N, C-alpha and C positions, 0 to 999 in steps of 0.2 A: 719380179716382187724379193724384197730379201727376206729369209727366216730368221724370224724374233725371238730371243733364250725366254724360254714362260717359267715361273716362279711360283714355286706350289704353295701354297697362303696358309697350311699349315702345314710345322711338321711330322705329327703324326700321319698324314696321308700318304698312301705308296704314290712315290712318280710315275705319271704314266708314260706306257712303252711304248716303243713303234712297234710293236707286234698286237698291243692290244688297239692303234691305231686303225693295224691293218686290216684286224677284224672287225672293226666298225664300220668300216670303210664298205667291205663285202655285206656287213646284214642292211646298211642302204640300200648299193647300190648290187645286186644278184647279179651274178652273170661279167660281174667288173674280178680281173685278175691283180690284186696284189700280191707283191714282191718285195723282199729285203735287201739291198745288193749294197756290199759299203756299210752299213750305216744308213742308206738313203729307201725312202721309198717310193716303190715302181708301179704304175697304178694304168693297169691297162682293159679299156673297153670290150664291148661283147665281142666276137670278132662275125664277122662275115663270113655268110655262103663260102667264097670260095678259099677260105681261110680253112673252114671243114672240110670243103672238099677235096683239097692238095693234100688232108690230113690222112682219110680217107684212101686214098689212091697208095700213098707212104706206106703206112699199113701195110698193103698187098704183098711187097717180097719180102719184106720183112720173116712175115706169115707164113710166103711160103716155100721160106728160107729154112725152116723148124724155128723158128728166134722165139715161138710162142707157145713151144712144150719139151717140158725135159730140161737145163738148167740155166736155161730166160725166161724172159717174159717180155710184153709188147705190150707195153702203155701208154694213157697222157696223160697230164697233168700229176703225174704227180709232184712233190714236194722235197725237193733236192737240199740238204741241210752244207749251208757253207762254209767255212774255215775263216771268210774277210771279216767276218767281223758273230758281234755274243748273239744278234740276233735271228742272221743274216741268212736267207734261205732262196731258193729258186722254182719256179713253176713250167718248166718243159716242158714245151707240146707234147712231144713223143719221146720214150726213152726204149730203152734196151737195160734190160736190170739181172740182175739172180734170181732166178728163184727162188730164193729165201731172203727175199728183199723184207718179209711181213718181220722176219726176225731182227730188223738195224733199224730203227727206228728213232732217230735224235728222241724228238716234240716237236712239235706244230706242225703233226700231220709232215713232217720231214725225213726222208731219208738220209742214213750214212753215203758220202759218195762215191767210197769203197764200191757199191753193187751195181752203180751206175758201170755201162760197157759202153755207149751209143749217146750222146741228148742231142737234139734239135729241135729249130724255133723254127716257127715259118713266119716272116716278119707280117706286120701291122703298117699302120701311120707310127709305132716305135721304133724303124725298122735299123737305127742308131744304138740301141740299147742290146740288139742282137747280136751285134756285127762287135760292139765295139765292148762296151758297159757286160755282159754276157760273157763275150770271148773269155776278160781275162777274169773274172770267178770261177768261170771251171775251168778252165786253165788253174786255177789255185785248189782249188777239189780237186783237180791230178781226173779229171773227166776224160779218158784214154780219146776219144774221135767226137765231135763237135761240126753239125751239120747243119747250115745255116738256110734255109729256101729263100730266095731275099725274090721279093715280089716286083719290087719297086724297080732292081736294077737288071732284073730278069736271066740273075745267077744263082745257081749252087754252090756253093761254101764247103768245103769240107775243111778240118781242120784238126790236127794230132801230135804227138809229140808234145803233150803240157811240160813248158818246164818255167816255173816264177811267172807268171801273170800274162804269159802268152804260151800260147804252138810254135814250132819251130816249125812245123808245115804249116803251108794254108793255098788249098790250090782253089782257087775259082773254074767254075767249068759254064759255058753256054748251050741253049739249046744245039741241039744236033750232037751232042758224047752221051756217052756212058762209062755212069763210072761207079767204077768196084769199088764198096769199102773194105778194112783193113778185117783179114783177119780174125784181129779180136772181139769182134762183137761175135762171135761164136760159127761165124759162118759165110759162105760166100754171097752176097748179096750184091744187084746190079742196079742200078737209078737210070732211068732214061730221061734226064735231065731233062729236055725237050715236055715231055709228058706231064711230068711234075708243076712245071711252068705255068703249061696250058690252063691246066687243074687248080691250080692259085688263080684265076683273073675268071671275072663275071662274066657271064653268059649273053650274050648279045639275043633279041628277038629279030628275025627277018619282017 
């Protein structure tokens, strides 16, 4: 389906912005996540239970490492202002941010990317957005560490060293591996790839 241009019928009316459209979608569809990246709307439906379970499991090693006290916080669904467009922002599933993040609100409940030490996404049906579109956007924002839990392909991706619209280092990890994240996030955190990917799978009753 191609996009059609919208002509404003009256010169004195304010043009409709992407932010206005995003707010309207979220109002009409509670629980949906709407982001603007590269001047395009990304709309994600409500997450399923395995997605939430994976996030709960992921928070534990970060909190155990002390990253939710002192200089940093571990948070979910916090808006990250992006330099890729005038209205661009993303809402990562999980972040490690500087504790003074409240002082760095830009607008539309999105914060300066300089506060973000790590962003993490758990894939849903829109896995290509997480691995491609968001990887480029987070690199542009100079987020130092980007982690993707790829439930579709059963891999955990760790991307570091942002440069332009990409990361210089991108390593996929398989079940059975233990992955230690860069010290730049503020503490030593080791992730069990198998445990994380298992948590992101639907449970079946025997």
